[in-house]
Steps between C-alpha positions, in 0.01 A plus 500: 500500500561678167456861613868562574605387150211685338590823682856484373365489145216750518622759752754679274252579217222573751723743688589684178134525400404599855749787499364620165139484622590679824657777294169530312311549825367149563469403866545151643157497664328598176669211319409263785132591462525475122641150542209402723249643252656300217496187715131546578423558132674171429289330768178637349602374156567154645165502677331576168676209330791670322809373685736517202422867440528556874870419476568846356380706799624228738858526378476879474385500862810311609720736298345788693562308823870495417510859382350650815799385703741626233333842506509505881872423496553784253308747717417419862382177662227538760347263752154568359622423148627162616173435684292597196710277278455187710126568551448536125707188434282294733184640338632397158601153619149448638315640197649271234411162660158633598436605141543144374215380723235717330500342152493145638338401832702179494808713573355600838664240729843533337469880502411501870794271577737722301380819670529335842859404419575858392351625827712267713814561296447876507452493877824306547678753275371811677548353847859417414554856375362648824730290718801574277430873528464469876843338523669728250558221248527622141558347157526620140491153346181594311611858441452811711160465668298688759465189715686175551441261209560146622575258222296188444423207275244714316549873456372769267671368188346155539158648572502713186611199294212304658249772409628498142450122488144542627425754228648281227341178630181609681348151472781377727419752775395238754799262485747789469343675800497191719870447424605864539292540815668197656840652422385829656411319821839328489670839450319637805594196709866532403497873581342434839761233568773748409344762726496252787877468468576869449258673737471266798 
């Protein structure tokens, strides 16, 4: 829901930094993998009970996730680069909720519910992208992407804000996850409803 506005704010500085990094020899895929590594470091720190400190690599990971696209736009976008980016994003989005389960077994049911909602929402997102590609439907509402990014009630911006909340208020993991997971299921349902109108 907030990605379009966020992209308008962050894309200009990211594109400038991406061009500078590309000129220094950085590749988009290298930055994608660096972003995943930082995200996994954040997850490990959360699992070991240091969620506030984990905010540093978590936010750095998301900066790298924005920079890889900027570098690709400054050099050459590839299908594999887009594939690697989305695969690493999904790995990151799975690792952070899972990490909160390890320090507190009581987080297990809420964590499982949240991950299930991510799975369903992610499936609705990727399925929509496949059908849009098949029909030649394109959009740049969320910036220039390698695949169709359908909008939704919850998008990347909201998810990162949610992860930040979890790190700042780890004791509230369960209620926050039940609420966010329910909104993820609602997002998927709305996307499926939209697909039923567009692709039938």
